[in-house]
BAMIVEX-716555 format. One record per atom (N, C-alpha, C): residue number from 1; residue in three letters; chain; atom name; x, y, z. Coordinates in pm, whole numbers. Example, Ala and Ser with C-alpha at 12.3 -4.5 7.8 and 13.67 -1.06 7.14 Angstrom:
BEGIN
> 1,ala,A,N,1319,-569,780 .
> 1,ala,A,CA,1230,-450,780 .
> 1,ala,A,C,1320,-330,780 .
> 2,ser,A,N,1285,-225,708 .
> 2,ser,A,CA,1367,-106,714 .
> 2,ser,A,C,1290,3,787 .
//
This chain:
BEGIN
> 1,met,A,N,1647,3161,-1569 .
> 1,met,A,CA,1560,3109,-1487 .
> 1,met,A,C,1571,2988,-1419 .
> 2,ser,A,N,1565,2936,-1279 .
> 2,ser,A,CA,1578,2810,-1231 .
> 2,ser,A,C,1442,2752,-1229 .
> 3,ala,A,N,1409,2661,-1229 .
> 3,ala,A,CA,1319,2600,-1164 .
> 3,ala,A,C,1277,2570,-1088 .
> 4,met,A,N,1193,2580,-973 .
> 4,met,A,CA,1191,2502,-818 .
> 4,met,A,C,1145,2375,-829 .
> 5,gly,A,N,1188,2317,-747 .
> 5,gly,A,CA,1124,2187,-669 .
> 5,gly,A,C,1187,2119,-560 .
> 6,leu,A,N,1185,1992,-561 .
> 6,leu,A,CA,1242,1897,-425 .
> 6,leu,A,C,1408,1861,-471 .
> 7,his,A,N,1430,1891,-383 .
> 7,his,A,CA,1574,1825,-353 .
> 7,his,A,C,1613,1770,-264 .
> 8,tyr,A,N,1706,1673,-277 .
> 8,tyr,A,CA,1741,1558,-189 .
> 8,tyr,A,C,1918,1612,-149 .
> 9,lys,A,N,1909,1545,-7 .
> 9,lys,A,CA,2025,1588,9 .
> 9,lys,A,C,2074,1408,118 .
> 10,val,A,N,2163,1328,100 .
> 10,val,A,CA,2224,1217,131 .
> 10,val,A,C,2349,1248,233 .
> 11,val,A,N,2381,1208,350 .
> 11,val,A,CA,2458,1236,419 .
> 11,val,A,C,2515,1128,502 .
> 12,glu,A,N,2615,1076,444 .
> 12,glu,A,CA,2689,954,501 .
> 12,glu,A,C,2792,961,649 .
> 13,thr,A,N,2771,839,736 .
> 13,thr,A,CA,2817,899,855 .
> 13,thr,A,C,2890,710,879 .
> 14,ser,A,N,3008,710,911 .
> 14,ser,A,CA,3072,591,983 .
> 14,ser,A,C,3044,609,1133 .
> 15,ser,A,N,3029,682,1177 .
> 15,ser,A,CA,2999,715,1364 .
> 15,ser,A,C,2853,680,1372 .
> 16,val,A,N,2789,590,1419 .
> 16,val,A,CA,2650,565,1403 .
> 16,val,A,C,2616,578,1583 .
> 17,thr,A,N,2663,705,1620 .
> 17,thr,A,CA,2586,687,1801 .
> 17,thr,A,C,2503,784,1802 .
> 18,asp,A,N,2392,769,1880 .
> 18,asp,A,CA,2275,882,1889 .
> 18,asp,A,C,2278,1033,1933 .
> 19,asp,A,N,2476,1018,1970 .
> 19,asp,A,CA,2534,1192,1994 .
> 19,asp,A,C,2493,1268,1841 .
> 20,lys,A,N,2597,1204,1753 .
> 20,lys,A,CA,2680,1189,1598 .
> 20,lys,A,C,2528,1221,1526 .
> 21,leu,A,N,2485,1177,1545 .
> 21,leu,A,CA,2281,1121,1453 .
> 21,leu,A,C,2232,1257,1501 .
> 22,thr,A,N,2218,1257,1650 .
> 22,thr,A,CA,2139,1396,1656 .
> 22,thr,A,C,2193,1502,1663 .
> 23,glu,A,N,2347,1566,1618 .
> 23,glu,A,CA,2408,1669,1588 .
> 23,glu,A,C,2407,1669,1475 .
> 24,leu,A,N,2400,1554,1362 .
> 24,leu,A,CA,2386,1585,1242 .
> 24,leu,A,C,2257,1614,1172 .
> 25,ile,A,N,2128,1576,1235 .
> 25,ile,A,CA,2013,1594,1213 .
> 25,ile,A,C,1981,1768,1249 .
> 26,asn,A,N,2010,1777,1347 .
> 26,asn,A,CA,1985,1948,1385 .
> 26,asn,A,C,2101,2018,1266 .
> 27,glu,A,N,2224,2018,1300 .
> 27,glu,A,CA,2296,2073,1185 .
> 27,glu,A,C,2224,2092,1009 .
> 28,lys,A,N,2161,2009,993 .
> 28,lys,A,CA,2108,2016,875 .
> 28,lys,A,C,1964,2070,860 .
> 29,val,A,N,1857,2017,956 .
> 29,val,A,CA,1733,2109,963 .
> 29,val,A,C,1793,2221,975 .
> 30,ala,A,N,1886,2267,1071 .
> 30,ala,A,CA,1886,2475,1094 .
> 30,ala,A,C,1936,2485,976 .
> 31,glu,A,N,1982,2428,844 .
> 31,glu,A,CA,2016,2509,754 .
> 31,glu,A,C,1920,2458,625 .
> 32,gly,A,N,1783,2448,698 .
> 32,gly,A,CA,1636,2440,626 .
> 32,gly,A,C,1620,2304,524 .
> 33,trp,A,N,1697,2209,584 .
> 33,trp,A,CA,1632,2087,509 .
> 33,trp,A,C,1558,1987,604 .
> 34,arg,A,N,1503,1913,563 .
> 34,arg,A,CA,1382,1874,597 .
> 34,arg,A,C,1376,1703,672 .
> 35,phe,A,N,1423,1636,746 .
> 35,phe,A,CA,1451,1495,810 .
> 35,phe,A,C,1357,1448,745 .
> 36,glu,A,N,1413,1303,658 .
> 36,glu,A,CA,1272,1241,596 .
> 36,glu,A,C,1338,1091,667 .
> 37,gly,A,N,1446,1042,686 .
> 37,gly,A,CA,1473,906,770 .
> 37,gly,A,C,1627,858,746 .
> 38,ile,A,N,1641,749,819 .
> 38,ile,A,CA,1781,680,836 .
> 38,ile,A,C,1778,519,780 .
> 39,gln,A,N,1863,533,693 .
> 39,gln,A,CA,1896,412,641 .
> 39,gln,A,C,2055,384,712 .
> 40,phe,A,N,2005,235,735 .
> 40,phe,A,CA,2151,152,835 .
> 40,phe,A,C,2202,85,747 .
> 41,ala,A,N,2344,62,731 .
> 41,ala,A,CA,2431,-27,675 .
> 41,ala,A,C,2446,-160,793 .
> 42,met,A,N,2440,-281,789 .
> 42,met,A,CA,2487,-351,914 .
> 42,met,A,C,2581,-403,895 .
> 43,arg,A,N,2690,-479,973 .
> 43,arg,A,CA,2827,-521,985 .
> 43,arg,A,C,2782,-710,962 .
> 44,asp,A,N,2859,-752,897 .
> 44,asp,A,CA,2799,-921,921 .
> 44,asp,A,C,2886,-967,1081 .
> 45,gly,A,N,2756,-1017,1069 .
> 45,gly,A,CA,2823,-1098,1204 .
> 45,gly,A,C,2785,-1004,1329 .
> 46,ser,A,N,2724,-846,1322 .
> 46,ser,A,CA,2708,-787,1455 .
> 46,ser,A,C,2563,-708,1438 .
> 47,lys,A,N,2521,-698,1572 .
> 47,lys,A,CA,2411,-630,1561 .
> 47,lys,A,C,2412,-487,1546 .
> 48,arg,A,N,2511,-414,1538 .
> 48,arg,A,CA,2570,-311,1584 .
> 48,arg,A,C,2599,-234,1372 .
> 49,pro,A,N,2515,-133,1396 .
> 49,pro,A,CA,2582,-98,1216 .
> 49,pro,A,C,2682,24,1225 .
> 50,ala,A,N,2725,-82,1083 .
> 50,ala,A,CA,2871,9,1037 .
> 50,ala,A,C,2883,158,977 .
> 51,met,A,N,2735,188,908 .
> 51,met,A,CA,2755,339,886 .
> 51,met,A,C,2565,325,888 .
> 52,ala,A,N,2542,449,838 .
> 52,ala,A,CA,2446,535,841 .
> 52,ala,A,C,2386,637,732 .
> 53,phe,A,N,2315,651,636 .
> 53,phe,A,CA,2295,702,566 .
> 53,phe,A,C,2148,813,573 .
> 54,val,A,N,2169,933,619 .
> 54,val,A,CA,2065,1021,670 .
> 54,val,A,C,2003,1138,544 .
> 55,leu,A,N,1883,1081,533 .
> 55,leu,A,CA,1773,1173,430 .
> 55,leu,A,C,1728,1253,460 .
> 56,phe,A,N,1744,1390,357 .
> 56,phe,A,CA,1698,1508,352 .
> 56,phe,A,C,1608,1579,246 .
> 57,thr,A,N,1512,1660,283 .
> 57,thr,A,CA,1473,1722,144 .
> 57,thr,A,C,1426,1850,194 .
> 58,arg,A,N,1443,1927,47 .
> 58,arg,A,CA,1461,2046,80 .
> 58,arg,A,C,1363,2157,-31 .
> 59,glu,A,N,1241,2205,-42 .
> 59,glu,A,CA,1190,2263,-187 .
> 59,glu,A,C,1242,2377,-178 .
> 60,gly,A,N,1306,2413,-319 .
> 60,gly,A,CA,1356,2550,-338 .
> 60,gly,A,C,1447,2546,-434 .
> 61,thr,A,N,1525,2629,-484 .
> 61,thr,A,CA,1627,2649,-577 .
> 61,thr,A,C,1774,2635,-498 .
> 62,glu,A,N,1871,2526,-548 .
> 62,glu,A,CA,2004,2576,-473 .
> 62,glu,A,C,2069,2678,-512 .
> 63,pro,A,N,2158,2665,-415 .
> 63,pro,A,CA,2325,2806,-460 .
> 63,pro,A,C,2369,2743,-584 .
> 64,gly,A,N,2377,2839,-672 .
> 64,gly,A,CA,2439,2841,-770 .
> 64,gly,A,C,2314,2814,-876 .
> 65,glu,A,N,2216,2817,-866 .
> 65,glu,A,CA,2102,2751,-986 .
> 65,glu,A,C,1982,2879,-1010 .
> 66,glu,A,N,2061,3055,-916 .
> 66,glu,A,CA,1950,3091,-976 .
> 66,glu,A,C,2016,3164,-1123 .
//
């Protein structure tokens, strides 16, 4: 028997547009994940992020742990 707990998911994307981030967040939330935040990685000499790490959590057991 597996213990239930908090699970984390980090999704990395190099397409840092509002449309892509919205799509990614909506997709994972529909799968039962809770959106926690976004961390951006910046390029040197640019105001535009090079990539984003989108953070999610979910309680319960993960598939294959039962």
